[in-house]
N, C-alpha and C positions, 0 to 999 in steps of 0.2 A: 501493498500501498505507498502512496507518495504521502510524503509527509503535511502536513497543510503549514505554512510560513505565517506565527504571529508578532507583529511587530509590538513592542508595549515600551509603553510612555512611563517612568517615573515623576509623578508631579511634581514631586521638592528635589529642593540642588544641595541638599543639606548629605554632607559625606557621613551621617548617624543617621540616615532617614529611616526611620521604620515602616515608610512603604515600600523602601529599596528593599528589606527583610522580607515584608507582604510579598515583593514581586517573586525573591527565592521559593518561598513558601508554593507560592501557585502554580510556578517552574513544578517544583519538586511531584506535585499533585496532579501534573496535568498526564491526560491522555497520553500515552509514548508517540501516538501520530503528528503531536505538536510539535512544531520545531521553533524555540523563541529566540530575537534576537532585538536588542536594545534597540529603541532607539533616543539618540541623545539631545535634549534639550536646552543643555547648560551655555554653551557658545554662539547661538544666535543673538542677532543684535536686534535691536525693536524695532519692531515691523513699520514701516512707513509706505505707503503709495507711492513717492517717489524711488522705489525700489524693483516694483512689478514688470519696469522693461528691461532690467540688470539685475535677475537675484545675485547676491552674496554664496560663493562655493558652500558656505555653513547651509543655507535655503535652499541651494538647489539638492544638495548631500540630504537631508529632511526629507523635501519629495520624492527622490527616488528612493529613496527607504521606504517610504509609505509605499510608494510605485511597487517594491519588489516581496510584500506580505499582502497575505490574504487577505488576513484581517489586523483589526489592529485593540489592544490591554488597556487601557488607562486603569493605575493603578497609583492614588492621588489623594495628600494632605488634603484638609480644607484650611482654609487661611479666611479668618474675618466674615465666614458663612457663605464664601464663594470657593471661585479658583485661583490656584498659587498663580504668580502673574508670569513666572517664565514659563507652565502649559498652555494660558491662555496666549499668549506673544507665540510659542510655537504652533499651536491653531490658528492660529490669523496669519502665519506665514504660510501654513499648506493649505490653507483655502483661495488662498491666493495666487498669479493676479485672476483679475474678476472670469470666469468661465474655465481655469486649470485647478477647481478643486480638487486637493486631493483624498478627499474624505468622501466624496461623492458618491454611495453606495457600496462603501465600504462596512462589511460585519463588524461591531464593535462592541466591548463589553466594559461598564465602569465599574472596581470597586476602590474600599479606599478604606486606610485605620487611623485613629487615631486614638488616644488614653482613654478620651471621653465617652460617654454611655450613648451618646450619639452617633459617632462611629462615622464620621463623614458626612450625612445624610443629610446637609446642608449645600454641604459644596458639590456630592455628585448629583443634584438635582439640579445645580446651577452649568454645569458638565452638561447634562443631559440637553440642557435648551441652548446650547452652543453648537451642541450634535446636529439635534433636529435640526438646526437652521443650515448646518453643513451637509445636511444629507444622509450621514450616518446611519446604518441600520442598526441599530441598538438592541440589543439580549434584554428586555424589561425584568424579566424574571428568570431566576433570583436575585431578588435587590440583597448587597451584599455591604453592612455597616458593621466593620469590624474594631470590636474595642481590644485593642494591644494590650497586655503584658510582658517582659521577657520572661515573666516565666512562663508562659506558652510558646512563642514564638525567639527561637535561637537564630544566632545570628548567619546561619548558612542556611536559614529555611526550615529548618528541625518543627514542626508541630506539635506539644506535648501533651495537648487537649483533643481526648479523642472525639468530644462532638465537635470540634472546630478542625481539627482534620478531616471529619465525613464531612461537613458542610462544604470546606472550600474544595474538597476531594465533588463533588455534586455538582458545586458551582465550576468549574472546569470541565468538567462532563457536560456541562449543559451548556455551555460554553461553545465546547466541539462539536455537538449535536447544529445548533444554530450557525456555525459557520457553514456545516454542510447545508444545511437547508440554504440559506440567504444563496452562495454559491452557485444550486443550481436553477436557483431563477435570475441573479446577474450574475453571473462569472467575471471576476476580474479581467483587465484588459490588460494585454501585453504588452506595454508603452512604457518609457519615460516617463516620470512623472517632473522632470527639468524642464521649467517656462522658458 
């Protein structure tokens, strides 16, 4: 069976990001036929329409990375009840220039972790609104608002709680099924994402 390529975004730029730890857990628990590549966002300049006629190399690399995958996974914290600025900036770059939206019809899932009990729920709702405008095909269920604790999530991605491990395994299995369903109806174009 050919592996499905999933590009994942970690919304935090922090060197100690708990969402990066969550991404490691998700990769460990994912079905074997999913192949993961991180799509980096930290080196992008701030987006401006002034760049639309001549994208800088980091932005071209971002669009090429999205074009090279079958689906995207957003693993993100919540900042001030919304999306981290670096992640929003990356989405703005990827969705432009007008008519060259890299997220059009791409299968997508959203998940996030925080130390608080609402587990990024507000941030995810904000992100979902942006992705809807970008015409990404979002998996809407199960929703996944993860409360992080270092006792449950080890730095290498090991998950020590049986119930949390089972939930995340089921989330990734559902994402795998969802990717297959979307790609059956809307196959990904085999072309460069570079403007």
